[in-house]
C-alpha angles and dihedrals in degrees: 000000000000125000121217091266091055097250119130115251107260092230092056092055087076092061132079116211109244100182136267128303134192124214114241126230090282093051092253123144124202115230100177092116088058091057099261112151133197113287094013110148125221139181109228124214127178124200125215088258092057096255112150121215120194115197116192114239136190127198121226128191113264089240089063095047091088090068091059096041100045116062093196093053091046092050092047091050090049091053091048092051091048091050091049092049089051091052093248094144133144119199108227095180134246117336097175091111088070096049118116117219104232091206092059094048099035095111099036093106092053092053092247116135 
């Protein structure tokens, strides 16, 4: 996209032209040439000029969201992974006695026993 002074819009410099596509009779557009695969998920944004921006997304389980929201947890996890990769491990024994069987407690939140 060119601005009136002939300079390319700074946002467009991040993009590589991949060709031209035509919407089918159901208003769908194929993006396979751009690297999109089946079941990929995207956030869609539309500018006032009709430009469409697709931002790749991934879903994470709610129980893992804390790692992304809390910088201290994320840093601690990073240190733990680095220590593990370096072989700095200490065997604390078997903790299986504390494990909760998800199948047995699957319906606890719904009040079903």
